[in-house]
Backbone as a printed PyTorch tensor [residue, N CA C, xyz], in Angstrom:
tensor([[[ 28.4530, 129.4070, 207.0640],
         [ 29.1970, 128.1930, 207.3460],
         [ 30.3980, 128.5430, 208.2140]],

        [[ 30.5680, 127.7860, 209.2680],
         [ 31.7560, 127.9070, 210.1100],
         [ 32.8860, 127.2190, 209.3480]],

        [[ 33.8740, 127.9740, 208.9170],
         [ 34.9390, 127.4240, 208.0670],
         [ 35.8560, 126.4830, 208.8240]],

        [[ 35.8920, 126.5810, 210.1540],
         [ 36.7370, 125.6960, 210.9510],
         [ 36.1220, 124.3040, 211.0650]],

        [[ 34.7900, 124.2460, 211.2510],
         [ 34.1210, 122.9650, 211.4750],
         [ 33.3590, 122.4610, 210.2580]],

        [[ 33.0540, 123.3660, 209.3100],
         [ 32.2380, 122.9960, 208.1590],
         [ 30.7510, 122.9800, 208.4710]],

        [[ 30.3720, 123.3300, 209.6990],
         [ 28.9760, 123.3350, 210.1100],
         [ 28.2390, 124.4760, 209.4250]],

        [[ 27.0630, 124.1810, 208.8990],
         [ 26.2240, 125.1840, 208.2630],
         [ 25.1220, 125.5600, 209.2400]],

        [[ 24.8960, 126.8660, 209.3910],
         [ 23.9000, 127.3720, 210.3300],
         [ 22.8190, 128.1480, 209.5870]],

        [[ 21.6090, 128.0680, 210.0770],
         [ 20.5320, 128.9270, 209.6030],
         [ 20.5360, 130.1250, 210.5260]],

        [[ 20.7290, 131.3360, 209.9830],
         [ 20.8950, 132.5260, 210.8200],
         [ 19.9840, 133.6630, 210.3630]],

        [[ 19.7490, 134.5770, 211.2790],
         [ 19.0100, 135.8000, 210.9710],
         [ 20.0310, 136.9150, 210.7690]],

        [[ 20.0420, 137.5170, 209.5930],
         [ 21.0180, 138.5650, 209.2940],
         [ 20.5180, 139.4020, 208.1270]],

        [[ 21.2560, 140.4590, 207.8220],
         [ 20.9900, 141.2220, 206.6100],
         [ 22.3210, 141.5450, 205.9680]],

        [[ 22.2770, 141.7960, 204.6940],
         [ 23.4980, 142.1080, 203.9700],
         [ 23.4810, 143.5410, 203.4740]],

        [[ 22.9770, 144.4600, 204.2940],
         [ 23.0040, 145.8660, 203.9430],
         [ 24.3990, 146.4540, 204.0810]],

        [[ 25.2960, 145.6850, 204.7000],
         [ 26.6890, 146.0900, 204.8650],
         [ 27.5100, 144.8220, 204.9200]],

        [[ 28.8110, 144.9290, 204.6820],
         [ 29.6480, 143.7320, 204.6690],
         [ 31.0870, 144.0860, 205.0280]],

        [[ 31.7880, 143.1170, 205.5610],
         [ 33.2070, 143.2440, 205.8640],
         [ 33.9840, 142.8520, 204.6160]],

        [[ 34.9680, 143.6480, 204.2630],
         [ 35.7970, 143.3570, 203.0990],
         [ 37.0710, 142.6710, 203.5850]],

        [[ 37.1030, 141.3560, 203.5050],
         [ 38.2700, 140.5770, 203.9330],
         [ 38.4470, 139.4080, 202.9690]],

        [[ 39.6810, 139.0560, 202.6700],
         [ 39.9210, 137.9450, 201.7360],
         [ 39.5440, 136.6090, 202.3670]],

        [[ 38.9650, 135.7390, 201.5640],
         [ 38.5840, 134.4080, 202.0370],
         [ 39.7540, 133.4290, 201.9850]],

        [[ 40.7780, 133.7410, 201.1940],
         [ 41.8480, 132.7810, 200.9410],
         [ 43.1190, 133.0110, 201.7640]],

        [[ 43.1240, 134.0460, 202.6240],
         [ 44.3210, 134.3050, 203.4280],
         [ 43.9540, 135.1700, 204.6280]],

        [[ 44.8640, 135.2410, 205.5960],
         [ 44.6840, 136.0880, 206.7650],
         [ 44.8890, 137.5470, 206.3680]],

        [[ 44.3390, 138.4560, 207.1730],
         [ 44.4500, 139.8980, 206.9010],
         [ 45.0940, 140.6090, 208.0780]],

        [[ 45.8260, 141.6720, 207.7790],
         [ 46.3520, 142.5580, 208.8140],
         [ 45.3710, 143.7070, 208.9970]],

        [[ 45.0640, 144.0180, 210.2620],
         [ 44.1750, 145.1300, 210.5860],
         [ 44.8590, 145.9810, 211.6590]],

        [[ 44.3170, 147.1370, 211.9790],
         [ 44.8830, 147.9300, 213.0810],
         [ 44.8150, 147.2010, 214.4330]],

        [[ 44.0030, 146.1540, 214.5230],
         [ 43.8440, 145.4080, 215.7690],
         [ 44.5950, 144.0830, 215.7590]],

        [[ 45.3550, 143.8140, 214.7030],
         [ 46.0920, 142.5700, 214.5770],
         [ 45.5860, 141.7490, 213.3960]],

        [[ 46.1060, 140.5460, 213.2890],
         [ 45.7320, 139.6630, 212.1790],
         [ 44.3590, 139.0460, 212.4310]],

        [[ 43.5810, 138.8800, 211.3450],
         [ 42.2760, 138.2350, 211.4200],
         [ 42.1440, 137.2110, 210.3040]],

        [[ 41.2650, 136.2750, 210.5440],
         [ 40.9500, 135.2270, 209.5590],
         [ 39.4300, 135.1650, 209.4270]],

        [[ 38.9470, 134.9960, 208.2060],
         [ 37.5110, 134.8270, 207.9920],
         [ 37.1090, 133.4760, 208.5730]],

        [[ 36.2000, 133.5090, 209.5380],
         [ 35.7800, 132.2790, 210.2150],
         [ 34.4380, 131.7650, 209.7190]],

        [[ 33.5920, 132.6530, 209.2560],
         [ 32.2560, 132.2750, 208.7880],
         [ 31.9810, 132.9670, 207.4590]],

        [[ 31.2890, 132.2820, 206.5800],
         [ 30.9610, 132.8370, 205.2700],
         [ 29.5460, 132.3980, 204.8960]],

        [[ 28.8240, 133.2910, 204.2050],
         [ 27.4870, 132.9640, 203.7220],
         [ 27.6270, 132.1180, 202.4620]],

        [[ 26.9870, 130.9680, 202.4420],
         [ 27.0960, 130.0770, 201.2930],
         [ 26.3210, 130.5820, 200.0820]],

        [[ 25.3880, 131.5050, 200.3000],
         [ 24.6000, 132.0260, 199.1820],
         [ 25.3820, 133.0040, 198.3190]],

        [[ 26.2370, 133.8300, 198.9540],
         [ 26.8770, 134.8980, 198.1930],
         [ 28.3200, 135.1810, 198.6060]],

        [[ 28.9230, 134.3190, 199.4230],
         [ 30.3110, 134.4600, 199.8820],
         [ 30.5650, 135.7240, 200.6960]],

        [[ 29.5340, 136.3210, 201.2710],
         [ 29.7300, 137.4740, 202.1480],
         [ 30.3920, 136.9950, 203.4360]],

        [[ 31.3630, 137.7640, 203.9200],
         [ 32.0390, 137.4470, 205.1780],
         [ 31.0230, 137.5780, 206.3080]],

        [[ 30.8530, 136.5120, 207.0890],
         [ 29.9010, 136.5070, 208.1970],
         [ 30.5830, 136.4560, 209.5540]],

        [[ 31.8980, 136.2140, 209.5890],
         [ 32.5830, 136.1850, 210.8710],
         [ 34.0850, 136.3110, 210.7110]],

        [[ 34.7110, 136.8700, 211.7510],
         [ 36.1620, 137.0170, 211.7900],
         [ 36.6940, 136.4530, 213.0970]],

        [[ 37.8570, 135.8390, 213.0230],
         [ 38.5770, 135.3430, 214.1980],
         [ 39.8620, 136.1440, 214.3190]],

        [[ 40.0700, 136.7730, 215.4740],
         [ 41.3140, 137.4970, 215.7170],
         [ 42.4110, 136.4920, 216.0440]],

        [[ 43.5510, 136.6260, 215.4020],
         [ 44.6490, 135.6810, 215.6050],
         [ 45.6460, 136.1610, 216.6540]],

        [[ 45.6620, 137.4530, 216.9450],
         [ 46.6050, 138.0230, 217.9040],
         [ 45.9490, 138.4270, 219.2170]],

        [[ 44.6400, 138.2920, 219.2900],
         [ 43.8840, 138.6490, 220.4890],
         [ 42.8240, 137.5890, 220.7420]],

        [[ 42.3190, 137.5330, 221.9590],
         [ 41.2470, 136.5980, 222.2960],
         [ 39.9130, 137.2450, 221.9480]],

        [[ 39.5610, 137.2120, 220.6660],
         [ 38.3220, 137.8360, 220.2080],
         [ 37.8710, 137.2130, 218.8930]],

        [[ 36.5710, 137.2600, 218.6620],
         [ 35.9880, 136.8490, 217.3880],
         [ 34.6870, 137.6110, 217.2100]],

        [[ 34.1500, 137.5850, 216.0070],
         [ 32.8910, 138.2770, 215.7410],
         [ 32.1070, 137.5070, 214.6920]],

        [[ 30.7960, 137.7460, 214.6910],
         [ 29.9430, 137.2630, 213.6080],
         [ 29.0490, 138.4150, 213.1760]],

        [[ 28.6910, 138.4050, 211.9260],
         [ 27.8590, 139.4560, 211.3530],
         [ 26.4480, 138.9150, 211.1380]],

        [[ 25.9030, 138.3410, 212.1690],
         [ 24.5120, 137.9090, 212.1750],
         [ 24.0830, 137.8240, 213.6250]],

        [[ 22.8950, 137.3870, 213.8660],
         [ 22.3390, 137.3840, 215.2170],
         [ 22.2970, 135.9640, 215.7750]],

        [[ 23.3650, 135.5210, 216.4760],
         [ 23.3790, 134.1430, 216.9830],
         [ 22.3140, 133.8900, 218.0470]],

        [[ 21.8180, 134.9470, 218.6750],
         [ 20.7930, 134.7750, 219.7000],
         [ 19.3880, 134.6720, 219.1020]],

        [[ 19.2390, 134.9340, 217.8080],
         [ 17.9170, 135.0230, 217.2030],
         [ 17.2670, 133.6640, 216.9690]],

        [[ 18.0470, 132.5960, 216.9280],
         [ 17.5170, 131.2340, 216.7760],
         [ 16.6400, 131.0820, 215.5420]],

        [[ 17.1500, 131.5380, 214.4020],
         [ 16.4050, 131.3270, 213.1540],
         [ 16.2580, 129.8430, 212.8610]],

        [[ 17.2600, 129.0720, 213.2140],
         [ 17.1780, 127.6180, 213.1530],
         [ 17.0270, 127.1100, 214.5710]],

        [[ 17.1680, 125.8360, 214.7850],
         [ 17.0260, 125.2930, 216.1500],
         [ 18.2710, 125.5650, 216.9910]],

        [[ 18.4990, 126.8440, 217.2890],
         [ 19.6490, 127.2740, 218.0820],
         [ 20.9710, 126.8840, 217.4270]],

        [[ 21.0390, 127.0240, 216.1130],
         [ 22.2190, 126.6360, 215.3390],
         [ 23.5090, 127.2970, 215.8180]],

        [[ 23.4140, 128.5340, 216.2750],
         [ 24.6140, 129.2940, 216.6220],
         [ 24.9020, 129.3390, 218.1150]],

        [[ 24.2330, 128.5420, 218.9080],
         [ 24.4080, 128.5740, 220.3680],
         [ 25.8490, 128.2830, 220.7740]],

        [[ 26.5670, 127.5090, 219.9910],
         [ 27.9550, 127.1690, 220.3170],
         [ 28.8540, 128.3990, 220.3960]],

        [[ 28.4700, 129.4990, 219.7350],
         [ 29.2850, 130.7100, 219.7770],
         [ 29.3520, 131.2790, 221.1820]],

        [[ 28.2900, 131.1260, 221.9490],
         [ 28.3060, 131.6050, 223.3320],
         [ 29.2450, 130.7510, 224.1800]],

        [[ 29.2850, 129.4510, 223.9230],
         [ 30.2490, 128.5750, 224.6140],
         [ 31.6750, 128.9720, 224.2490]],

        [[ 31.9070, 129.2840, 222.9760],
         [ 33.2360, 129.6890, 222.5190],
         [ 33.6600, 130.9870, 223.2110]],

        [[ 32.7070, 131.9070, 223.3830],
         [ 32.9850, 133.1660, 224.0580],
         [ 33.3810, 132.9280, 225.5300]],

        [[ 32.6420, 132.0740, 226.2090],
         [ 32.9500, 131.7560, 227.6070],
         [ 34.3320, 131.1140, 227.7130]],

        [[ 34.6770, 130.2350, 226.7810],
         [ 35.9970, 129.6030, 226.7880],
         [ 37.1010, 130.6440, 226.6310]],

        [[ 36.8880, 131.6460, 225.7710],
         [ 37.8800, 132.7180, 225.6130],
         [ 38.0380, 133.5140, 226.8930]],

        [[ 36.9350, 133.8040, 227.5660],
         [ 37.0200, 134.5380, 228.8460],
         [ 37.7580, 133.7200, 229.8810]],

        [[ 37.4750, 132.4220, 229.9620],
         [ 38.1530, 131.5760, 230.9360],
         [ 39.6320, 131.4520, 230.6250]],

        [[ 39.9950, 131.4110, 229.3600],
         [ 41.4010, 131.2930, 228.9550],
         [ 42.1970, 132.5410, 229.2850]],

        [[ 41.5200, 133.6890, 229.4080],
         [ 42.2360, 134.9280, 229.6550],
         [ 42.4100, 135.2250, 231.1570]],

        [[ 41.9330, 134.3620, 232.0150],
         [ 42.0670, 134.5780, 233.4660],
         [ 43.4980, 134.4840, 233.9020]]])
């Protein structure tokens, strides 16, 4: 689930590894502050992080895999917007 929009996505992923980040607050990392942006509704595993001090974000699944009807395609638009904003 995208925590910003509430949108639920069907994704292709595995949980053989996980990011340890709090769901209820922002975290400090060596790369700056981050916020959990996506979470798995089945087990609360962190599925995405948004960098608050840099123009970057990540997801821990395969948005290009189209497990659903291109549920995660918006992430590529978000990436392009970040690149355009940094010009």
